[in-house]
N, C-alpha and C positions, 0 to 999 in steps of 0.2 A: 745238640738237639734242643730245639725250642720247646719249652714245656707249657706254653700258653695255648689257649683254645683258638688257634688260628689255622687257616687252611695251609697245609704243608704237604709237599710231595716227598714221600719217604722212599729211599732206595731199598732194594730187596735186602741189602746187607743190614740196614737198620732194623727191618722187620725181623730178620733172622736173629740178630743180636738180642732184641727184646724177648723173643720167644725162648732163646737159650737162657737168658737171665731168669725168666719165669720158671723154667724147668729146674734150674739150680735152687730157686727159692722154695718151690712147692713140691717138687718131686714127681707128682703125677697130677693129671687134670682134675681128678676128683677133689684133691685138696684146693686146687685153684677155684673150682666152682663153689666150694664151701666158703673159702675166704672172701670171695667177691659177692657171695649171695647171688650167683649167676642164675641158679634155677628159679629163684623167686622172681627175677626180672625177665624170665623167658629168654635167657641168653646162655643156656647151658652149652659148654664147649665139650666136644668129643675128643679133641686133641689140641696140642699147643699150636699146631699149624693153622688153626682157625682164629688165633688171637692176633689182632693187629694193634698198633698204637691207638690210643683213644681219641681220634680226631675224625672229622667228617662223618660223625654219627647223625642219625635222623633227629634225635633230641639230645639232651645232656647225657654225656657218657657216664657209665657207672663210676661213682666216686672212688670205690676201692681200686678199680682199674686205673683211674687217673693218678691216685697216690702211688701205686706201684710204678707207673711210668715216670713219675718225678724221681722216685728212688733210683730207677734204672738209669735215667739221664744223668743224675749226680754221680752214680758209680762209673759211668763212662768217662766223665771228666777226671775222676780220680785215677782210673786206669791209664788214660792218655797222659796225664801228668807224670805218673810213675814210669811209663815207658821213656819219657824224655829225661827224667832225673837219672834213671838207670844208665842211659847212654852217656850223659854228661859226667856222671861219677866215674864211669869206666875210662873215658877218654881224657878227662881233665880232673883228676882226683885232688882232694884237699881244698876245694873251693866251696864257699857258702852258696847255696842255691835258694832263690826266693822268687816269688811272683808279686806283682802289684795287683792286689784285689781292689774292689770298688766300694763306694758307699751305697747302702741299701741294695746290696747285691746278694740275692738269696736263691738263685736258681740251682745252686749245687751246695753241698756241705763243705764249707771252707775248713772246718776242723779236720775233716777226712783228708782233704788235699794237703793241708799243712803238715800232716804226719810224714810226708815224703820230702819236706823242705827243711832247711836249716833256720830260716827266719821268714816272717811274713811282712808284707808291706801293703800300703794302700794309697790311693790317690785322693788327697784332701782338698776339696773345693767348697769351703764353708758358705760362700755367697750363692753359688749355683745351686747347692743342695737346699739352702733356705728357700729359694724361689720355687723349687720343685716339691717342697715338703708339705705336710698336712696341716700346718699351723694356720691359725686365723690371721686375717689381714692386719690386725693391730700388732700382733707379734712380729709378723714379717716387716712391718713398718719400723718398729722399735729397733730391730736388729738388722736393718737393711744393709748396713755396711760392715757389720761385725760377724754375722752368722749366728745361728742359734747357740746359746751357751752350753748346751749338752749334747748336741748332735755329733760334733767333731770328737769330743772327748769320749763318747760312747764307742766310736769306731777305733780310737786309740786303744781303749781297754779290750775291745773285741779282738783286734788283730794281735795284741800282745798275747792273748789267750791262744789264738790260732798258731802263733809262732812259738808257743811254749816258753814265753818270756822274752823272745828276741823279735824285734820288729822295727821297721823303718817307715817314714813317709817318703814314698817314691816320687810323688808329684804334689807339691804344695802350691796352692794358688798364690801368685804374687800380684795380681791385678784383676781387671775384669776378664771374664771368660767369654766364650762365644756361643754356648749351647743352651743356656737357661732361657726361660721366657723373657726375662729382663736381666741385665748384666751390669749392676752398679760397681763402682770402684771401692776397694777397701778403705775404711776410715784410716787416716794417717796413724801409724803405730800398730795397725792390726796384723800386718805381715810378721812383724817382730813378735807380737803377742801369740799368734798361732804357732810360731816356731818354738817359743818358750813353752807353750802348753804341751807340745809334742814331747819335748825333752822332759818336762815334769812327769809325763806318763811313761817315761822309760825308753823313748826312741833312741836308737843308735845313730840314725842318720835322718836329716831332713834335707830333701833335694827339691829344688824349685822347678816347676814346669811353666815356662821354659826359660832358657838362657836369653834368647832373642826372639821377639815377636816376628813371625814369618810375614813378609809382605805379599805373599801369594797363597793360593790354594784354600782349602776348606777352613783352616784354622787361622786365617790371617787376622781375625779380630780377637784372637786369644792372646792376652798380654803376657809378657815375659819380664825378666829382670832388665832387659834392654829393649828399646823401641825398634821399630822396623829399620830406622836409619842408623842403628847400632849405638845410640846414646843411652846412658843409664836412665832407666825408668824409676818410679818412686820406690818400688820394692827393693831395689838394689842396695840403697843406703841402709834399709832396715835389716836386710840379711847380713850386711857387713857389720852392723852394730851388734847383732847376736854373736857373730864370730868373735868379736872383741870381748864380749861379756862371758863367753862360754867357760872360762876358767872357774867360774862360780860353781860349776857342777863337779869339780874334781873331788873324788871320794864319795859322791852321793850315789850310792847303789840303790837300784829299784828293789823293793821288798814286797812280799805278798800283802794284800789288803786284808782287813778284818771282815770284809763283806764280799760274798760271792753272789753273782747274778747268773742264773742258768739260762743260756740262749740256745734254742734248738731250731735248726733249719727245717727239719721235718714238721715241726709245729707250724711253721710259716706255710709250708705247702698244704698241709691239711686244712688250715683255716682259710686259705685262699680258695680251696675247692668247696668247702661248706662254711662260708662266713655266717650265714643265717641273718646277718645284718649287713647292709651295703658298706657301712663304715667301720665294721669290725676288722681292723687291720692289726695283725700280730706285731709287726715291727713298731708301729705307733704305740701299742700297748707296752711293749718292752721299754721304749724310750720314756714313757710316762713314769714307770717304776724307777728307771735309772735316774731321771731328773730329780725325783723326790729324794733319792739317796744323796745326790750331789748338792741339793739345797740344804741338806744337813751337814755338809762339809765332809762327807765320808769318801775314803778311797774304795774303789770297787774293782774286783777282778771279774771279767766276763768269761764264763767257762761253758764247755759243753756238758750235757747231762751225765756223761760217763766219766767226768774228771773227778779227781780226789777232792774230798771236802775237808780233809784234815787241816786243822789250824784255823778254820774260819769260825767266827762267832755269830754271824748272821748269814743265812742263805735265803735268797729271794728267787722265787720261781714265778715269773709273771703269768705264764700259762704253759702247760705241758699236756696237751690232750691225750697223748699216748704215754701212759705211766706204767712202768713195770715194777714188779715187787723188789727187784734188786736195788733200784733207786730208793724205794720206800725204806728198805733196810738201812741204806747208807744215811738217809736223812734222819732216821730214828736213832742210829748209833753215834752219829757225829755230835760234837759238843756245841752245836750252833742252835740258835733260835731259827725257826723256819716260817717264812711268809709265802703263801701260795695264792696265785691269782685265779680268775674265773676260767672255766672250761677245762681245768686240769683233771685228768682221769676220765674225760667225757667220752673217749673212743677207745676201741681196741686197736691192736696193731693192723687189723684189716679194715679200719675205718667203719666200725659198727658200734652201736650203743652197748655198753657192757650189760651183761645179764643182771648184775647187782645195781644197775643204774649209776650214773655219775655221782661222785667222783671215782668210781671204780676201785682200784687197789688202794686209794687213799683212805678208804673206809677202814682199813686195817689199823690206822692210827688216829682217825678222826671220825667219830660217829655221826655222820650226817649223810643225807640222801637228797640229790637234786631231782625233784619230781617234775619240774617244768621250767623252761627258759623262755624269755621273750627279748626281742631286740626292739629298741625304741628309736623312733624317727628323729632326725636332727631337730634341735630346738626344744624337745621335750625333756623336762627334768622331773624325775620322781622325787617329790619332797620327802624330807625325813631328817634324821640326825645329820646326814650328809646327802647332798643332792646326787641322784643317780641318773646317768644318761647312757645311751647306747645299748646297754646290756643289763639284764636283771634275772637272777635265778631264784626260783621258789624252792626253798630248802626245808626239808622235814628233818627235825632233830629235837632232842631234849636239851641240847645245849642252850644256854642263855646268850642271845646275841649281844655283841658290843655295839652294834648300830642297826637301826631299823628304818624302814620307810614310814611315812606318815600313816599308812594303813596297817602297820605292825609287822610287815614282812622283814625278817632278819636277813642281813647280807654280809655281816662281818662277825666271824666266830673265832673263838680260841679254845683249844683243848691241849693241855700240857704245853709242850714247846711249839705247837703248830698253830698258825693263824690261817684262816681261809677267807678270801674275799669273793663273794658270789655276785659281783657286779663289776662293770667297768668303773674303776675308781677315779674320781676327780682329784685335783691337786690337794684339796683340803683333807680328803680322806687319806690319801697316800702320806701326807705329812704327819698325820696322826698315827698311822700305822708304823712309819719309820721311827717316830719318837718313842712309841710304846715298845716296839721290838728291840730297838737299840738299847733302851733302858734295861730291859730284861737281859740283854746280852752283855751289859756292862760297858757299852760303847758311848762315848761322849758325842753329843750332837750339837752343832753350832746353829746359831740363829743368823744366817747370812742375809745380807742385802740381796734383793731379787736379782740384781745384775752381777753379783760377785760369784766366782767359782774358785774353789781352793783345791789344791792337790799337793800331797806330800811325796817327795822322793827322798827316801832315807831320812836324814835329819834336816833337809831343806824343805821349807813350806813356800809354795807359790800361790799367789792370788792374782786373778785376771779380772779386770772390769770390762764386762761386755756391754754395759749401758752407755747412754749418751751424756750422762752427767758425772761429775767428780764425786767420789764416795770417800768418806772419812772411815778408815779401817778400825779406829779405836771404838766405834759404836757397835761393831759386829764380830770382831775377832778378839778373843780374850787375850789380855796382856800385850796387845799389839803396840801399845804405847811404850812398853819397856824393852822391846827387842831392838837389835841392831840390824838394819836392812842391808842385804847384799845388793838388791835391786829396788828402786823406787823408794817410797816413803809412806807415811800415814795417810796423806791425801793422794788418792789414786785417780788420776784423770781417765777419761774414756780411752779405751784401747791400750791401757797401760798395764804393766806387770810389776808386782812387788814380790820380793823373796827375802826370806831370812832363815837363819840356821837355828833350829831348836836346840835347847840345852839337852 
């Protein structure tokens, strides 16, 4: 089921399935009217037979209706996947079952689908995703042949969470693809670097797509490890090199990180339905938080909101509009410092403004009230302790802000173990938040070069240079001059990997 606002012809079976799902969720039509605010919108339903999918309406469909349809569509994917896994487990028992998910794929809840699988995998195309991504032209130019330093790693950590620790790269880009607006070739060494990055994040398998570039059909411009005439392409030698080097991973088990980042597919659906600002994109916001953690050299586990928080020292919630009391209780009782981003607790489960005003249930542990919000047009920066763009919340509280706008409006607050950001945070603000919260959590933060990214797998430390210039590791990695390298050395060229074993 396509969840976007496009003209779609729905079969009667689809309509009946949606109505049945609503009956299970709401029980009777009075509860449905109450949840959707249907009476207020002069759309009171007398029976579930009158409810259709929220498309082809005269004007914008009821947002609560739309959110429920997104939930329904996701649940159908989960059910269909479960039907297949049940059949395979019965007829071919004892085999691992997995799917290859995609980058920036949010139309269904991957955590829910992952519960019926043994491992998760995804299709990693760093250059294609860079071209399609939300970054400015100068960022895309700098990383033209390398991919964004944090995009691929985020998906590695996300799908490790979806697979409950087990995950693969099912399709690794080995050369130019055919589907992006522009399709450059990887920088020499980058196929090797992408492969090592996946292993650093705990991948069990890295599989390249494809073995041979097809000389025909729709994907004939999509590169492989071999050219259309079946000669070795540039990526083949780099894949072979990693195969020779892979013994370095022996005994390096993947362990939990000290930082958890909560990612919620329902939050993405809700904020797509009511963004309030054309450029308020949940996925981009999450990547901004994740990138700040990576700039500090931190390992990150990406988890669903219902995952256990035991053992984590820092929990980051970029945005969670629907926030229930059970999560508040788990955040309060865990041993971690908590960082919470804008619009958290701003809606009820039925996509309505809470009676207590945002941040809703968060007020149980943080005494503040969001009285008004505003979205800011591109190019506008609200001056202050840190520049604010895109989104700003007007907060009423007796707490003393850690940061204000030039007009005195606070947007960064702390109370006990909780920090709240009532604005779309820029990189400088996020770096300050990460440094402050990590210090409180007893976590060491590195001062990495802009183009370097670091990942620990067990006792092995990996560093990748995403930039176009050689970097001296001794200037940004403590004690790098004293360690024995497994891969690379102190001077790290572009697209190169260094690794050493920690004592």
